[in-house]
C-alpha positions as CSV (number, residue, x, y, z in Angstrom):
1,X,-27.2,8.7,39.1
2,X,-29.8,7.0,37.1
3,X,-29.4,5.1,33.8
4,X,-30.9,7.9,31.7
5,X,-28.6,10.5,33.2
6,X,-25.6,8.2,32.8
7,X,-26.5,7.6,29.1
8,X,-26.9,11.4,28.4
9,X,-25.2,12.8,25.3
10,X,-22.7,14.8,27.5
11,X,-21.6,11.8,29.6
12,X,-21.2,9.5,26.6
13,X,-19.3,12.3,24.8
14,X,-17.0,12.7,27.7
15,X,-16.4,8.9,27.9
16,X,-15.6,8.7,24.1
17,X,-13.2,11.6,24.3
18,X,-11.4,10.1,27.3
19,X,-11.1,6.7,25.6
20,X,-9.8,8.5,22.5
21,X,-7.2,10.3,24.5
22,X,-6.1,7.0,26.0
23,X,-5.9,5.6,22.5
24,X,-3.8,8.6,21.4
25,X,-1.4,7.9,24.3
26,X,-1.3,4.2,23.4
27,X,-0.7,5.1,19.8
28,X,2.2,7.3,20.9
29,X,3.8,5.0,23.4
30,X,2.9,1.5,22.1
31,X,2.5,1.8,18.4
32,X,2.9,-2.0,17.8
33,X,-0.1,-2.8,20.0
34,X,-2.4,0.1,19.2
35,X,-4.3,-2.1,16.7
36,X,-5.6,-4.2,19.6
37,X,-6.8,-1.2,21.5
38,X,-8.6,0.3,18.5
39,X,-10.2,-3.0,17.7
40,X,-11.6,-3.2,21.2
41,X,-12.7,0.4,20.9
42,X,-14.8,-0.3,17.8
43,X,-16.8,-2.7,19.9
44,X,-17.0,-0.4,22.9
45,X,-18.0,2.7,20.8
46,X,-20.7,0.5,19.1
47,X,-22.1,-0.4,22.6
48,X,-21.9,3.3,23.7
49,X,-23.7,4.4,20.6
50,X,-26.5,1.8,20.8
51,X,-27.0,1.8,24.5
52,X,-29.3,5.0,24.7
53,X,-31.5,3.8,21.9
54,X,-31.7,0.3,23.4
55,X,-32.6,1.8,26.8
56,X,-35.3,4.0,25.2
57,X,-36.7,1.0,23.3
58,X,-36.8,-1.1,26.5
59,X,-38.6,1.7,28.3
60,X,-41.1,2.9,25.7
61,X,-40.9,0.3,22.8
62,X,-41.5,3.0,20.2
63,X,-38.1,3.5,18.5
64,X,-37.4,0.1,17.0
65,X,-36.7,1.6,13.6
66,X,-34.1,4.0,15.1
67,X,-32.5,1.1,17.0
68,X,-32.2,-1.0,13.9
69,X,-30.8,1.8,11.9
70,X,-28.1,2.4,14.5
71,X,-27.3,-1.4,14.7
72,X,-26.9,-1.6,10.9
73,X,-24.7,1.5,10.8
74,X,-22.4,0.3,13.5
75,X,-22.3,-3.3,12.3
76,X,-20.7,-1.9,9.1
77,X,-17.9,-0.4,11.2
78,X,-17.6,-3.7,13.1
79,X,-17.4,-5.8,10.0
80,X,-14.7,-3.5,8.5
81,X,-12.7,-3.7,11.8
82,X,-13.0,-7.5,11.8
83,X,-11.7,-7.7,8.2
84,X,-8.7,-5.4,9.0
85,X,-7.9,-7.5,12.1
86,X,-8.0,-10.6,10.0
87,X,-5.7,-9.0,7.4
88,X,-3.3,-8.1,10.3
89,X,-3.4,-11.6,11.8
90,X,-2.7,-13.2,8.4
91,X,0.4,-10.9,8.0
92,X,-1.0,-8.8,5.1
93,X,-0.8,-5.6,7.1
94,X,1.8,-4.6,9.7
95,X,1.0,-3.6,13.3
96,X,1.1,0.2,12.9
97,X,-0.8,0.3,9.7
98,X,-3.5,-1.9,11.2
99,X,-3.9,0.5,14.1
100,X,-4.2,3.5,11.9
101,X,-6.7,1.8,9.6
102,X,-8.8,0.6,12.6
103,X,-8.7,4.2,14.0
104,X,-9.7,5.6,10.7
105,X,-12.7,3.2,10.4
106,X,-13.7,4.2,14.0
107,X,-13.4,7.9,13.1
108,X,-15.5,7.6,10.0
109,X,-18.2,5.4,11.6
110,X,-18.5,7.8,14.6
111,X,-18.6,10.9,12.3
112,X,-21.3,9.4,10.1
113,X,-23.3,8.4,13.2
114,X,-23.1,12.0,14.3
115,X,-24.7,13.3,11.1
116,X,-27.9,11.5,12.3
117,X,-27.4,12.0,16.0
118,X,-25.8,15.2,17.2
119,X,-22.7,17.5,17.0
120,X,-20.9,15.6,19.8
121,X,-20.5,12.5,17.7
122,X,-19.4,14.6,14.7
123,X,-16.7,16.2,17.0
124,X,-15.6,12.8,18.3
125,X,-15.3,11.5,14.7
126,X,-13.2,14.5,13.8
127,X,-11.2,14.2,16.9
128,X,-10.4,10.5,16.1
129,X,-9.4,11.6,12.6
130,X,-7.1,14.2,14.1
131,X,-5.6,11.5,16.3
132,X,-5.0,9.4,13.2
133,X,-3.1,12.2,11.5
134,X,-1.1,13.0,14.7
135,X,-0.1,9.4,15.3
136,X,1.0,9.0,11.6
137,X,2.9,12.3,11.2
138,X,3.8,14.0,14.5
139,X,6.1,13.2,17.5
140,X,4.4,15.4,20.2
141,X,0.6,15.7,20.3
142,X,-0.8,14.3,23.6
143,X,-1.0,17.7,25.5
144,X,-2.5,19.5,22.5
145,X,-5.2,16.8,22.1
146,X,-5.8,16.8,25.9
147,X,-6.4,20.6,25.8
148,X,-8.7,20.3,22.9
149,X,-10.7,17.6,24.6
150,X,-11.0,19.7,27.8
151,X,-12.3,22.6,25.8
152,X,-14.8,20.3,24.0
153,X,-16.0,18.8,27.3
154,X,-16.5,22.2,28.8
155,X,-18.5,23.3,25.7
156,X,-20.6,20.2,25.9
157,X,-21.3,20.8,29.5
158,X,-22.3,24.4,28.8
159,X,-24.5,23.2,25.9
160,X,-26.0,20.5,28.1
161,X,-26.8,22.9,30.9
162,X,-28.2,25.5,28.5
163,X,-30.5,23.0,26.9
164,X,-31.6,21.6,30.3
165,X,-32.6,25.0,31.6
């Protein structure tokens, strides 16, 4: 599998959804440490979002403006996440609240990135927002989110194969 195929919208969408599901499980089982997971995910989702544009820039050198726009967009989410993490470390916010706020920042940053990119990022942003609500208010939600993500991955695969043919 080459880099371009690995960095396809469908593969990155699948990776984001699986990482989100893992985060939902961590939020359910280990609420007191979920803030660490979501903090790391802000960095990882940033790398996932920027990687295709960086690869295209390295290959063709023609999309510098797009790459800079994406870097600026995601750096806003990173800065907000760093501030929330600093608030948590100073004791101004508790563990669970820090995790929910980090998750909400990640959801909003991903959703807004999708407005410029494609429907998959919008879906992941909404999915992360749904995880935020589920972690905050419900006791059982993992299987429902897993089912929703399976349907979304199948739809993405269908969309991807339809566009490729």
